[in-house]
TORBAVEX-982356 format. One record per residue (C-alpha): residue number from 1; z, y, x. Coordinates in steps of 0.001 Angstrom, whole numbers, padded with zeros to 6 digits. Layout:
# TORBAVEX-982356
SITE/NUM/Z/Y/X
...
# end
This chain:
# TORBAVEX-982356
SITE/1/126595/110687/042557
SITE/2/125533/112904/039678
SITE/3/124231/116301/040717
SITE/4/124724/119519/038774
SITE/5/121635/120408/036762
SITE/6/121445/124205/036842
SITE/7/119067/127027/035936
SITE/8/117391/129287/038519
SITE/9/119660/132089/037318
SITE/10/122767/129998/037969
SITE/11/121510/129264/041482
SITE/12/120800/132958/042080
SITE/13/124303/133851/040914
SITE/14/125741/131826/043814
SITE/15/123640/133629/046434
SITE/16/125318/136732/047813
SITE/17/124301/139840/049706
SITE/18/124012/139004/053402
SITE/19/123523/135265/052933
SITE/20/121151/133395/055228
SITE/21/118808/130913/053568
SITE/22/116569/128275/055100
SITE/23/113562/127236/053026
SITE/24/111372/124174/052920
SITE/25/107621/124431/053065
SITE/26/104944/125695/055424
SITE/27/102460/128160/053970
SITE/28/102727/128116/050154
SITE/29/102978/124306/049770
SITE/30/106421/122791/049732
SITE/31/108215/126063/049105
SITE/32/110677/126555/046232
SITE/33/109390/128716/043393
SITE/34/111884/129409/040611
SITE/35/115121/130193/042413
SITE/36/113790/133153/044358
SITE/37/112198/134698/041319
SITE/38/115718/134688/039847
SITE/39/117125/136079/043118
SITE/40/114657/138963/042864
SITE/41/115875/139753/039335
SITE/42/119458/139704/040618
SITE/43/118511/142036/043488
SITE/44/116943/144523/041072
SITE/45/120087/144491/038920
SITE/46/122375/144929/041922
SITE/47/120317/147844/043225
SITE/48/120299/149463/039786
SITE/49/124080/149238/039800
SITE/50/124214/150936/043182
SITE/51/125202/147826/045116
SITE/52/123404/146478/048204
SITE/53/121641/143136/047971
SITE/54/119520/141670/050733
SITE/55/119310/138160/052152
SITE/56/117991/136666/055376
SITE/57/115061/134281/054936
SITE/58/114098/131643/057515
SITE/59/111136/129400/056781
SITE/60/108641/127067/058393
SITE/61/105847/129638/058215
SITE/62/104461/131818/055419
SITE/63/105573/131305/051823
SITE/64/103988/132734/048662
SITE/65/104354/135482/046109
SITE/66/107174/133428/044508
SITE/67/109305/134255/047562
SITE/68/108052/136848/050048
SITE/69/106114/138812/047452
SITE/70/108646/139208/044656
SITE/71/111618/139598/047008
SITE/72/109816/142331/048954
SITE/73/108877/144224/045824
SITE/74/112588/144248/045002
SITE/75/113674/145177/048540
SITE/76/115722/141999/048801
SITE/77/114903/140770/052331
SITE/78/116990/141937/055268
SITE/79/115704/139583/057980
SITE/80/112621/137374/057930
SITE/81/111193/134849/060395
SITE/82/109033/133272/061745
SITE/83/105632/133956/060045
SITE/84/104420/135689/056896
SITE/85/101176/136674/055195
SITE/86/102175/138492/051991
SITE/87/100965/142107/051575
SITE/88/104221/143325/050029
SITE/89/106310/141873/052838
SITE/90/103868/143195/055438
SITE/91/104386/146713/054066
SITE/92/108169/146319/054302
SITE/93/107952/145046/057881
SITE/94/105686/147865/059055
SITE/95/107913/150427/057309
SITE/96/111014/148882/058962
SITE/97/112538/148149/055557
SITE/98/112699/144477/056567
SITE/99/113637/143229/060013
SITE/100/111097/140696/061242
SITE/101/110888/138766/064473
SITE/102/107880/136699/065393
SITE/103/108396/133310/067028
SITE/104/106243/130398/068081
SITE/105/106556/127952/065197
SITE/106/107449/125016/067435
SITE/107/110532/126888/068674
SITE/108/112071/128126/065427
SITE/109/113982/125012/064332
SITE/110/115376/124119/067734
SITE/111/116533/127697/068325
SITE/112/118301/127619/064961
SITE/113/120083/124421/066038
SITE/114/121011/126053/069347
SITE/115/122898/128655/067310
SITE/116/120670/131597/068227
SITE/117/120457/132811/064603
SITE/118/123971/132212/063338
SITE/119/125126/130162/060368
SITE/120/123024/129151/057362
SITE/121/124624/129533/053944
SITE/122/122017/127674/051884
SITE/123/119001/125446/052327
SITE/124/116577/125642/049398
SITE/125/114261/122648/049125
SITE/126/111304/121785/046916
SITE/127/111205/118042/046305
SITE/128/109657/115314/044241
SITE/129/112911/113388/043892
SITE/130/116414/112989/045306
SITE/131/118584/109885/045231
SITE/132/122329/109772/044662
SITE/133/122899/109114/048365
SITE/134/121008/112252/049428
SITE/135/117535/110924/050258
SITE/136/115044/113683/049413
SITE/137/111341/113070/048895
SITE/138/109809/116377/049955
SITE/139/106792/118116/048442
SITE/140/103547/119149/050171
SITE/141/105037/120815/053221
SITE/142/107807/119936/055665
SITE/143/108293/123059/057766
SITE/144/111738/123410/059332
SITE/145/113789/122103/056414
SITE/146/115178/119050/058262
SITE/147/116999/121450/060582
SITE/148/117944/124027/057940
SITE/149/119317/121307/055641
SITE/150/121437/119938/058474
SITE/151/122814/123385/059321
SITE/152/123342/124806/055826
SITE/153/126727/124831/054153
SITE/154/125141/124105/050759
SITE/155/121802/122920/049397
SITE/156/119766/123747/046296
SITE/157/116905/121425/045334
SITE/158/113985/122300/043104
SITE/159/112553/119099/041634
SITE/160/108900/119816/040893
SITE/161/107536/117441/038240
SITE/162/103952/118543/039018
SITE/163/104144/116468/042210
SITE/164/103655/112686/041904
SITE/165/106245/110229/043206
SITE/166/103360/108275/044770
SITE/167/103381/110893/047543
SITE/168/106196/108839/049060
SITE/169/105180/107588/052495
SITE/170/103137/110679/053400
SITE/171/106027/112308/055290
SITE/172/107273/111498/058777
SITE/173/110641/113218/059166
SITE/174/111815/113156/062769
SITE/175/114019/115513/064766
SITE/176/114344/115307/068552
SITE/177/117745/115343/070170
SITE/178/118762/118646/071695
SITE/179/119069/119114/075473
SITE/180/120449/117592/077622
SITE/181/119921/114429/075566
SITE/182/116290/114935/074544
SITE/183/113855/112102/075181
SITE/184/110085/111872/074870
SITE/185/108617/112216/071386
SITE/186/106903/108830/070939
SITE/187/103602/109991/069443
SITE/188/100694/108609/071458
SITE/189/098000/108789/068763
SITE/190/097637/111316/065960
SITE/191/098402/108637/063355
SITE/192/101593/107250/064945
SITE/193/104556/107226/062537
SITE/194/107936/107701/064180
SITE/195/110402/108912/061543
SITE/196/111554/108549/057960
SITE/197/109514/109006/054758
SITE/198/112442/110960/053286
SITE/199/114804/113713/054358
SITE/200/118385/112473/054455
SITE/201/121177/114977/053725
SITE/202/124858/114847/052902
SITE/203/124878/114561/049081
SITE/204/128172/116482/048964
SITE/205/126268/119590/050114
SITE/206/123893/119550/047127
SITE/207/125352/122125/044730
SITE/208/122567/122203/042151
SITE/209/119253/120801/040966
SITE/210/116685/123137/039401
SITE/211/113649/121691/037589
SITE/212/110162/123188/037886
SITE/213/106631/122144/036997
SITE/214/103911/124007/038880
SITE/215/101403/123570/041677
SITE/216/101453/125815/044707
SITE/217/098975/128386/043443
SITE/218/096778/128331/046547
SITE/219/093489/130000/045718
SITE/220/090315/128426/047050
SITE/221/088813/130253/049976
SITE/222/085706/132205/049159
SITE/223/082429/130842/050411
SITE/224/082034/131752/054095
SITE/225/079952/134887/054599
SITE/226/077097/134962/057081
SITE/227/079356/136134/059916
SITE/228/081834/133293/059331
SITE/229/078992/130791/059107
SITE/230/077558/132017/062405
SITE/231/080923/131808/064137
SITE/232/081452/128322/062712
SITE/233/078007/127286/063880
SITE/234/078703/128632/067380
SITE/235/082013/126760/067641
SITE/236/080393/123525/066482
SITE/237/077507/124071/068898
SITE/238/079927/124544/071778
SITE/239/081878/121373/070947
SITE/240/078657/119389/070629
SITE/241/077545/120660/074035
SITE/242/080860/119614/075566
SITE/243/080561/116204/073939
SITE/244/077010/115677/075163
SITE/245/078024/116671/078702
SITE/246/080855/114138/078744
SITE/247/083574/116775/079073
SITE/248/084920/115529/075730
SITE/249/085477/111730/075743
SITE/250/083080/109548/073758
SITE/251/085908/108732/071292
SITE/252/086218/112498/070692
SITE/253/089664/114174/070556
SITE/254/092023/115367/067827
SITE/255/091325/118840/066470
SITE/256/093657/121679/065544
SITE/257/092254/124325/063264
SITE/258/093724/127559/061979
SITE/259/093577/128833/058409
SITE/260/090709/130670/056735
SITE/261/086973/130820/056193
SITE/262/086014/130476/059850
SITE/263/088183/127370/060226
SITE/264/086615/125823/057143
SITE/265/083122/126746/058363
SITE/266/083764/125056/061716
SITE/267/084952/121848/060070
SITE/268/082020/121763/057674
SITE/269/079593/122232/060575
SITE/270/081217/119442/062557
SITE/271/081050/117236/059492
SITE/272/077298/117750/059271
SITE/273/076631/116806/062894
SITE/274/075426/113207/063183
SITE/275/076284/113189/066901
SITE/276/079984/113980/066475
SITE/277/081839/110692/065852
SITE/278/084599/110363/063250
SITE/279/087662/112218/064503
SITE/280/091347/112777/063795
SITE/281/093257/116010/063407
SITE/282/096630/116910/064911
SITE/283/097287/120280/063401
SITE/284/099769/122417/061491
SITE/285/097775/122946/058273
SITE/286/094953/121085/056561
SITE/287/092708/122817/054039
SITE/288/090114/121855/051449
SITE/289/087443/121123/054065
SITE/290/089527/118289/055522
SITE/291/089592/116431/052223
SITE/292/085800/116679/052038
SITE/293/085466/115299/055558
SITE/294/087785/112414/054694
SITE/295/085644/111489/051692
SITE/296/082614/111431/053998
SITE/297/084435/109310/056579
SITE/298/084114/112050/059199
SITE/299/087843/112798/059469
SITE/300/089756/109530/059597
SITE/301/093302/110900/059781
SITE/302/095172/114202/059706
SITE/303/098662/114797/061066
SITE/304/099903/118090/059679
SITE/305/102928/120091/058604
SITE/306/101456/121146/055274
SITE/307/098696/120238/052834
SITE/308/097433/123744/052077
SITE/309/094951/122778/049408
SITE/310/093766/124941/046567
SITE/311/095146/123869/043195
SITE/312/091838/122227/042253
SITE/313/091724/120238/045500
SITE/314/095415/119347/045194
SITE/315/094707/117850/041767
SITE/316/091806/115914/043294
SITE/317/094133/114596/045992
SITE/318/096721/113434/043466
SITE/319/094053/111812/041270
SITE/320/092834/109678/044177
SITE/321/096036/109345/046179
SITE/322/095460/105663/046821
SITE/323/092435/106585/048966
SITE/324/094069/109492/050821
SITE/325/097611/108153/051135
SITE/326/097276/106500/054544
SITE/327/095041/109266/055951
SITE/328/097532/112150/055864
SITE/329/100979/112475/057413
SITE/330/103262/115520/057097
SITE/331/105707/116220/059910
SITE/332/108319/118923/060630
SITE/333/106901/122008/062350
SITE/334/108556/121316/065695
SITE/335/106697/117975/065769
SITE/336/103338/119074/064329
SITE/337/103342/121968/066838
SITE/338/105125/120281/069709
SITE/339/103696/121222/073128
SITE/340/104509/117828/074644
SITE/341/102549/115966/071975
SITE/342/099662/118456/071903
SITE/343/099099/118088/075628
SITE/344/099500/114295/075596
SITE/345/096953/113816/072811
SITE/346/094418/116227/074296
SITE/347/094180/118364/071176
SITE/348/091230/120777/070983
SITE/349/092660/124053/069653
SITE/350/090646/126446/067489
SITE/351/092366/129704/066528
SITE/352/091384/133181/065412
SITE/353/091899/136545/067070
SITE/354/092191/140063/065703
SITE/355/090709/141355/068935
SITE/356/089995/140169/072453
SITE/357/089480/142143/075622
SITE/358/086757/141782/078204
SITE/359/089057/139945/080616
SITE/360/090063/137269/078090
SITE/361/093329/138552/076614
SITE/362/093844/138015/072879
SITE/363/095710/139976/070202
SITE/364/096317/137788/067165
SITE/365/099090/139725/065397
SITE/366/098956/143535/065453
SITE/367/096202/145706/063967
SITE/368/095371/148452/066485
SITE/369/098422/147366/068439
SITE/370/101126/148574/066049
SITE/371/100877/147173/062531
SITE/372/101934/143554/062084
SITE/373/099367/141507/060212
SITE/374/100801/137974/059837
SITE/375/102362/136716/063048
SITE/376/101576/134470/065983
SITE/377/102136/131309/063956
SITE/378/101362/128160/065864
SITE/379/098460/129573/067872
SITE/380/100565/129869/071039
SITE/381/101929/126332/070676
SITE/382/098421/124916/070648
SITE/383/096667/127412/072919
SITE/384/098952/126949/075892
SITE/385/098802/123154/075715
SITE/386/095317/122345/074458
SITE/387/092653/120225/076116
SITE/388/090341/123141/075356
SITE/389/091561/126401/073853
SITE/390/089050/128268/071661
SITE/391/089537/131685/070076
SITE/392/087056/133179/067649
SITE/393/086607/136435/065756
SITE/394/083811/138601/064344
SITE/395/082344/140918/066969
SITE/396/082947/143949/064720
SITE/397/084791/144809/061514
SITE/398/084618/147647/058984
SITE/399/080844/147683/059203
SITE/400/080907/148365/062917
SITE/401/083576/151077/062987
SITE/402/085823/148712/064950
SITE/403/084783/146535/067872
SITE/404/086881/143403/068134
SITE/405/085875/143142/071786
SITE/406/087741/145945/073547
SITE/407/088506/147056/077108
SITE/408/092173/146017/076794
SITE/409/093913/144406/073836
SITE/410/096306/146776/072108
SITE/411/098913/144015/071733
SITE/412/098993/140946/073974
SITE/413/099768/137593/072326
SITE/414/097730/135282/074556
SITE/415/096916/136123/078141
SITE/416/093692/135256/079917
SITE/417/095533/132275/081430
SITE/418/095563/130563/078035
SITE/419/092073/131307/076706
SITE/420/089266/128958/077731
SITE/421/086520/129868/075276
SITE/422/085858/133037/073282
SITE/423/083372/132865/070400
SITE/424/082047/135535/068048
SITE/425/079071/135744/065724
SITE/426/077121/136958/068777
SITE/427/077682/133894/070934
SITE/428/079896/131846/073236
SITE/429/081758/132949/076364
SITE/430/082945/130056/078534
SITE/431/085709/131567/080677
SITE/432/086705/128447/082561
SITE/433/086592/128795/086345
SITE/434/085645/132486/086265
SITE/435/087414/135368/087955
SITE/436/088245/138483/085899
SITE/437/084990/140333/086579
SITE/438/082947/137229/085822
SITE/439/084882/136792/082580
SITE/440/084189/140396/081635
SITE/441/080488/140025/082324
SITE/442/080334/136811/080271
SITE/443/082254/138259/077312
SITE/444/080289/141520/077194
SITE/445/076961/139738/077400
SITE/446/077713/136917/074968
SITE/447/080419/138087/072538
SITE/448/080249/141866/072190
SITE/449/078191/143370/069397
SITE/450/075030/145120/070677
SITE/451/076256/148449/069294
SITE/452/079220/148277/071726
SITE/453/077721/146413/074652
SITE/454/076712/149443/076727
SITE/455/080065/151126/076141
SITE/456/081837/148052/077475
SITE/457/079557/147916/080517
SITE/458/080389/151581/081106
SITE/459/084100/150790/080941
SITE/460/083781/147957/083447
SITE/461/082129/150389/085903
SITE/462/085137/152734/085569
SITE/463/087439/150179/087178
SITE/464/089233/151441/090272
SITE/465/089086/148213/092252
SITE/466/091509/145338/092450
SITE/467/091017/141845/091102
SITE/468/091112/143027/087484
SITE/469/089347/146419/087587
SITE/470/090911/148218/084643
SITE/471/090808/151973/084270
SITE/472/094362/152660/083139
SITE/473/093355/156091/081852
SITE/474/090621/154678/079628
SITE/475/091938/151205/078762
SITE/476/092772/152181/075174
SITE/477/089933/154658/074675
SITE/478/088411/152531/071862
SITE/479/091697/152548/069956
SITE/480/092355/156225/070609
SITE/481/088881/157139/069385
SITE/482/089332/155149/066200
SITE/483/092628/156941/065555
SITE/484/090897/160300/066112
SITE/485/087526/159853/064422
SITE/486/087643/156519/062580
SITE/487/084723/155132/064607
SITE/488/085048/153394/067985
SITE/489/081353/153970/068631
SITE/490/082137/157631/069336
SITE/491/084115/156688/072457
SITE/492/083325/158960/075415
SITE/493/084801/157652/078639
SITE/494/083911/160872/080476
SITE/495/086982/162630/079098
SITE/496/089217/160018/080740
SITE/497/087691/160361/084193
# end
């Protein structure tokens, strides 16, 4: 069938106040670009005329300034889930101008299908191509769009001519049946293909095609600073020690790695180790470092939800797609982050923390316990089901004004039951098989910055007994002191005793 070729403005004109929209993509890649810029212009005009205009946005994970940024600046988002990383949206969330709920990424699509979030008015999909019978070749991220496209009343497609048609075959679109009919997900190796290379939708639901021509605009990460390099070196050193001891099989195991400089530093360090054999990745995002490891033969395959490459690296990928084509597979988020598969494959999980406490709890979402940073993302999916779960963070931030090792985390995302290894620039704390006091001793000695070490020892001595000897009166003394004086080093536990 022939689809309507429309402008972004014509698409925006069909979207109404209160509509719920499901978007393709996962991080910036794969997300639509032009339609939501036009929606933002419409929102500004509606507000100027004194009329309300806000929409609900459901995604795979974070988006980009084309969506979360420009819509937030125009106060056009009512509800947002499940993950974000845009400063303008973050401000709206923390000011309660935008409702935001944080979910494990593996759960978002299935909960939408269960009807937890109501009806979807539109799915908005970035694609390379669409056939007349509704077969869509997606872009560089899959996210939750297979579910949103199934649920939506209508579909817009942005055909992005900057993406090559030779990307066909790099997607593996598979949705599990819902309970009580769900069966095992038949992935037994990271490179198993189980689904379709295209997303299949009802062509009658496609109400318009918008044409674009732009890459995702992902900026390259800055070179890792000395702290990031030290953390990366410590993570690589730990994994090498586990491998030498035989606690990691001789074939090695698939890796999951979060986003950012530390994650890149870890991968680069592993790539330089002659003792670590070539390995696969089963993860939610792959970054520039993965492409480098593939060229060196160190990473042989990466299962992911999104190719989050900088524009320069994305161009390099497309220029040599024949080499990379059979080494990368993009899956929907509920498959890339699926607990069943993660545990079966024995994935080694490496994620970052905002802060960790001396007993092994981790806060990965809220600055000083109250202000949302980005969201939990897929860290819980991997952490709870990993072969080994590693969290890392700098020992201090703001030049030492804040200790990232604290008596008690100010917001709990991952309990001590889920955290095996904690690593900072100071060292490695192996928490496996240790009781709470032993964990505290290990973390203080190996992960805390020297400028906070004695304070943390003092806190541990304040404990009033019990298996986990917290002092409830002083548990948040670090955070309270920072709020009062701007420097956690000024903490005086005496006033809490």
